C-alpha positions in Angstrom: 51.7 -22.1 -42.3 48.6 -20.1 -43.3 46.5 -22.6 -41.2 48.8 -22.0 -38.2 48.5 -18.2 -38.5 44.7 -18.5 -38.8 44.6 -20.7 -35.7 46.8 -18.4 -33.8 44.6 -15.4 -34.7 41.5 -17.3 -33.6 43.1 -18.2 -30.3 44.0 -14.5 -29.7 40.4 -13.4 -30.5 39.0 -16.1 -28.2 41.3 -15.0 -25.4 40.4 -11.3 -25.9 36.7 -12.1 -25.9 37.1 -14.2 -22.8 38.9 -11.4 -21.0 36.4 -8.9 -22.2 33.5 -11.0 -20.9 35.2 -11.4 -17.5 35.8 -7.7 -17.3 32.1 -7.0 -18.1 31.0 -9.5 -15.5 33.3 -8.0 -13.0 32.0 -4.5 -13.7 28.4 -5.8 -13.3 29.2 -7.4 -10.0 31.0 -4.3 -8.7 28.1 -2.1 -9.8 25.6 -4.4 -8.1 27.7 -4.6 -4.9 28.1 -0.9 -4.8 24.3 -0.4 -5.0 23.5 -3.1 -2.5 22.7 -2.1 1.1 23.6 -3.7 4.4 26.8 -4.6 6.3 26.9 -8.1 4.8 26.6 -7.0 1.2 30.2 -8.3 0.3 29.4 -11.8 1.6 26.6 -12.3 -0.9 27.0 -14.3 -4.1 26.5 -12.8 -7.5 23.1 -14.4 -7.8 22.1 -13.0 -4.4 23.3 -9.5 -5.3 21.4 -9.6 -8.6 18.2 -10.8 -6.8 18.6 -8.0 -4.3 18.9 -5.5 -7.0 15.9 -6.9 -8.8 13.8 -6.9 -5.6 14.7 -3.2 -5.0 13.6 -2.2 -8.5 10.4 -4.2 -8.2 9.5 -2.6 -4.9 10.1 0.9 -6.4 7.9 0.1 -9.4 5.2 -1.3 -7.2 5.2 1.7 -4.9 5.2 4.2 -7.8 2.3 2.3 -9.5 0.3 2.2 -6.3 0.8 5.9 -5.7 -0.3 6.8 -9.3 -3.4 4.6 -9.1 -4.4 6.2 -5.8 -3.8 9.7 -7.1 -5.9 9.0 -10.2 -8.8 7.5 -8.1 -8.8 10.6 -5.9 -8.8 12.9 -9.0 -11.6 11.0 -10.6 -13.8 11.2 -7.5 -13.1 14.9 -7.1 -13.8 15.6 -10.8 -17.0 13.5 -10.7 -18.3 15.5 -7.8 -17.5 18.8 -9.4 -19.2 17.9 -12.7 -22.3 16.7 -10.9 -22.4 19.9 -8.9 -21.9 22.0 -12.0 -24.8 20.2 -13.7 -27.1 20.8 -10.8 -27.3 17.1 -9.9 -27.3 16.3 -6.2 -24.7 13.7 -5.3 -26.1 11.3 -2.8 -23.5 10.2 -0.4 -23.5 6.4 -0.2 -23.0 4.3 3.0 -20.4 1.6 3.1 -20.2 -1.6 5.0 -16.5 -2.2 5.7 -15.4 -5.7 6.8 -11.9 -6.1 8.1 -10.6 -9.6 8.6 -7.3 -10.3 10.3 -5.0 -12.7 8.3 -2.0 -12.9 10.6 -0.8 -11.9 14.1 -2.5 -12.4 17.5 -5.9 -11.5 16.0 -5.8 -13.9 13.1 -9.2 -15.1 12.0 -11.1 -12.3 13.7 -13.5 -10.0 11.8 -14.9 -6.5 12.4 -17.9 -5.1 10.5 -18.7 -1.4 10.5 -21.1 0.8 8.5 -19.7 4.2 7.6 -21.6 7.1 6.2 -21.4 10.9 6.1 -25.2 11.6 6.5 -28.6 10.3 5.7 -30.9 12.7 3.8 -34.5 12.8 5.0 -37.3 15.2 4.1 -39.4 16.9 6.7 -42.0 19.5 5.8 -40.4 20.2 2.4 -37.0 20.7 3.9 -33.9 18.5 3.7 -32.5 17.6 7.1 -29.1 16.0 7.5 -28.8 13.2 10.1 -25.3 12.7 11.4 -23.9 9.2 11.4 -20.5 7.6 11.8 -18.0 8.8 9.2 -14.8 7.1 10.3 -13.5 3.7 11.6 -10.7 4.0 14.3 -8.1 1.2 14.4 -5.7 0.7 17.3 -4.7 -1.2 20.4 -7.1 0.7 22.6 -9.9 -1.2 24.5 -12.1 1.9 24.5 -15.7 1.4 23.3 -14.8 3.7 20.4 -12.6 0.8 19.1 -14.3 -2.3 20.6 -17.9 -1.3 19.4 -17.3 1.3 16.7 -14.0 0.4 15.2 -11.2 -2.2 15.2 -9.5 -3.1 18.6 -6.2 -4.9 18.1 -5.6 -5.1 21.8 -3.5 -8.3 21.7 -0.8 -6.8 19.4 1.8 -4.8 21.3 3.4 -3.5 18.0 0.1 -1.7 17.2 -0.2 1.8 18.6 -3.1 2.8 20.9 -4.6 5.0 18.1 -2.8 3.5 15.1 -4.9 4.3 12.0 -8.3 5.3 10.8 -10.6 4.7 7.7 -12.3 7.9 6.7 -15.1 8.7 4.4 -14.6 11.9 2.4 -17.5 13.7 0.7 -17.6 12.8 -3.0 -14.3 11.0 -2.8 -14.9 7.7 -1.1 -12.9 5.9 1.6 -9.4 6.7 2.7 -6.9 5.1 5.0 -4.8 7.3 7.3 -1.9 6.4 9.7 -2.4 8.4 12.9 1.3 8.8 13.6 1.8 5.2 14.7 5.2 4.0 16.1 5.6 1.1 13.8 3.8 2.4 10.7 1.2 1.2 8.3 1.5 -0.4 4.9 -1.1 -0.6 2.1 -0.6 -3.5 -0.3 3.1 -3.6 0.7 3.7 0.1 0.4 4.4 2.3 3.5 2.0 5.2 3.8 3.0 8.5 5.2 1.6 9.5 8.6 -1.3 11.9 8.7 -1.7 11.6 4.9 -4.9 9.9 3.8 -4.7 7.6 0.8 -7.6 6.0 -1.1 -8.5 2.5 -0.1 -10.4 -0.1 -2.3 -12.1 -3.4 -1.8 -9.8 -6.3 -1.5 -6.7 -4.4 -0.5 -4.5 -5.6 2.4 -3.2 -3.5 5.3 -0.3 -4.3 7.5 -0.3 -2.7 11.0 2.9 -2.7 13.1 5.0 -5.8 12.7 2.7 -8.8 12.6 -1.0 -7.9 12.0 -2.1 -8.1 8.3 -5.8 -7.6 7.4 -7.9 -7.7 4.2 -10.6 -5.1 3.7 -13.9 -5.8 2.0 -16.1 -2.8 1.0 -19.6 -2.8 -0.3 -22.2 0.0 -0.6 -25.4 -0.3 1.3 -28.8 1.5 1.1 
């Protein structure tokens, strides 16, 4: 009789745990479905819902990390320039050779190489004279010589705006990428960048213009 009572108690506990587990799983599924976006969210499996939730979290973390890294790089460059100026040390503006290679889209395999610099310092009769040089690289669908000879012309891609973006050299801060208010947007390493808001760009980063053209940027300093 004692054995029967113990068995009955164990069965009740097992049933309760089973029901509790099902309830917890149900709550999790409902929570995931509630947070899922799109008209077909209810047609997804539990695994698909969980994968969707994971992807959203990963994208948010990636975007936040990229934003913080870019902010720190900008602050570092600004602080470095301020410290050198305070110490009375002249900061020589470097020149950069920027190579942009298309990885996908109608221009896949094409390369554009541009040298970008703020100015070259030269001495004449004891005075320092600034010589103006190219300080930005325009990127767009335009066939104008400004793009074909001095920038990046993505004329075969209809999803790229005429004046889509620009790589800019800022004094003491390095290179920046700016979306010029394009129709289909610009992404840097998978993160959308806000129009007319320059963000720091580094060697090896990938940029996505419009809907199909992805490029990789190679940057090196030159004398």
